[in-house]
Residue, then its C-alpha position, 0 to 999 in steps of 0.5 A: m149873164a148880159m145885163f138888160k134893161r128890166k122893169i123891176y129895177e124901177d121898183m127897186l129904186e122906189w124900194k131904196k127911196t121909201k124911208g125905213h125900207k126893210p131887207l128886200i126879198i126877190k123871188g123867182l124862177r132860176q136863171i131869170g137874172k135875179t142876182t144879176i139885177a141886184e149886182e147891178f143895182g148895187k153897183n149903181n146905188y151904193k159904194s159897197v156891195i157884198l155878195l153872199d152865195f148860200r148855195k155856192d158856199i156852205s161855209l157861210h151858213s155857220i156865220f149866222d148860227g150864233d146870236f143875231d148881233i149884226d156887229q158880230i155877223t158883219f165882222a164875220i162876214t169881213l173875215k170871210k170876204k177880205d175885200a168887203k167894206l162896211l160903209p153904214n148907209d152905203t152898203l148893200f148885202i146881197f144874200d143869194e139863194i137865201q132859202d138854203c140858209p134858213n138862219a140868214r133869212a130869219s136875221l133879216k129882222y135884225f138887219a131891218l131893226d139895226g137899219r145900217y145895211d140894206v139887204i137884198a135877198t134872192g132865191s128861186l125855191l123861196g116859194i116852195k112849201n115844206y122846202r125845209t122839211t125838218v125844222k131844226p133850231s132855225r129861227g123862222i121867216p122874219v114876218g113884218f120885217e121884209d119887203y117882197l118883189e117877184m121877178k119874172p122871164m122878160d115880157y115882150e116889152e123888155f124883149l124889144w128893148a134888148n133888141g134895140v127898139d124904142s124904149n117908148f114904143l107902147d107909150r107912142i101907140k097909147e093914142n091909137v089904143i085909146q082912139l081904137t085906130p090902127i097902128q101904122t102898117f109898117i110899125h105893125n108888121e115890124m112888131l108882128k115879126y118881133f113877136n114871132k121871134y119872141l114866141i120862139v125865144g121867150g124871155m130867158p135872159e141867156v136865151v135872148a143874149k144868144y139870139i141877139e149874138s147869133n140870130d141862131f134859133n138852133q143855138v137858142r134851142k139848145i140853151q132852152k133845153r139845158i135850162l129845162s134840164d136844170y130845172e128838172a134837177d131842181f125837181g123834188t129838192h129840199l133841205n134836210d136836217n143838215n141844210e144839204v139840198v137832197v132829192d125826193n125821187n118819187a116827188k121828182t118823178k111826179i113833177l116831171e110827169t105832170f109838167y111834160s104832159i102840159p103839151r098833151q094837155l093843151a092839145k086836146e079840144n078841151q084843154k081842161f087839165q086831166y090827171s089821166s092824160i098824165s097816165k092812164n091810172a093817175k090820180g089827182r091826190e097823188y099829182k096835186t102836190a106836183i102841180e103845187w110844186l111847179e106853180d110855187y117854183g114859178l114854171i106854171s100859171l093855172c087858169h081856173n074855170l069860172s062857175t058864173l061870169e061875175l065879179p070878184f073872179d075868185h069868188f067864182a073860180i072852181e078850184d079843181v077845174f083849170k088849165i095849165y100853161v107854161n110861164d115862158t112860151g120860149l121854154y114851152l115851144a122847146m118842149l115841142d118838135d124841133d122844127i116848130p121854130d121854122d114853122i112859126i117863122n114861115g107860117k106853116m104851123g098845123n093844129g098845135k098853133g092855137a095852144i101856142y098863141e094861147n100860152v104866149v097870152a097866158d104868159a103875158l097876163n102872168k108877167a103883168n101879175k094877172k090872175l088867169y080865168y076862163f069860161h067853160k060850160n058843158s053846153g059848148l060855151e068855151i071862152d079862152f080867158i076872162q079879164k077886166y077891161n075899162q073896168d068891166i068884165c071882159l071876154v078875151e078870145v085868142k085867134s091864131k087866124t081869122g075865125q069865128t067866136k061862137s060862144a063869145t057872140t052868144i054870151l054878148d047876144n044874151y046880155d039879160k043872162y050874162h050881163i057881158k058887153q065886151l069882147i077882145k079878140l087878140s090875133k095878128n090883125n090890127i086895132g079895130y072896134k066894131e059892135k062891142i068887139y075890140t081887136f088888138p095884135y097879140y103883142l099889146t096883150s099886157f099893155i091893154l090888159g095888164n092894168n085896170r084903169k080906164m083908157d079914155 
């Protein structure tokens, strides 16, 4: 897989610099570059790097069946890996797909206590509850002896870097954001062109590499569909009593039905997730676990309705009222009609474009590690997203074209009732401000909403 500049690399450097750091767990969706970044980090920061792939080589599991004596474990690894070199304080072990070897996960406590060797463990199914359905003599998760990072598909800024755009671009327009002055027209238009490409390509590294190599959206779409097919193969998988990866076909069916209902859910006027949109007789209790599985896997994010516009949002989130977005808009588009990429590039999208732009905003917020909320009342009030901006509650509306914001205007005009005084409109338009309403282009979503610091 191509090696791109990724933001998580800086977090990994901070981890290594921290005195007494523990083994690092990097979790995240399959095929987003976890192993690639771990190997690149190892190559640049250690004299010896030893990779153990627990999915590919099941014989490695037996190394961790005995006592957790680090000298014995590392010696056994060198017998298996003939070219492995053990250099105290300069060796990195990479434990790939560690969820498939629970005892290797348990051994991390003893690597931490020993302190001679660094370990980075990666896994694409680490977040799945009950991935190991039967606990045999495995020694459990070493609580308190692991550091964590979550990796996600490439965000828009990383996509720009991959395409050779100035890596300091967002820093250069920071003053425009603070002063609320328009970005130079040429630069703004170029960023919109790249953003349209990002809508189609998304942030899966293999897809981005193919786009850069070929500039061919048809080839891009083929890889995206293959990745979706690869993910489908994961749906419903777990470890059985013998550490074998097996599939629960009943769970798999419900996960598939849930996932592929998302475009229909987002196309509805009321985008609230409805089990009846999966199938006519679908019941929540049957599909709730499927939604949890997809969320734990990292493929979707839930956006919860708020009962009231107050902080903290978590206290007022309605648990069973939510929208679902796909955590990579390129993959979301690959679930739609094959002519969508041409329609985006040529500006010919129909009624479905609103959902596409909402999904890319949700995706940007998720990649900036923001929880998702919206506001809907039966009276007709509906706000796409609720976030914080300048340390206060902010309405966020996503506009695929210039349009009215009736619900937002109603809320802003009734300050005594709602206590809201700011709205951000995300659209193709340049930066602007007028009467409580900020206007920002889509491509600045994570930059303006991905932090809680006051900009001025």
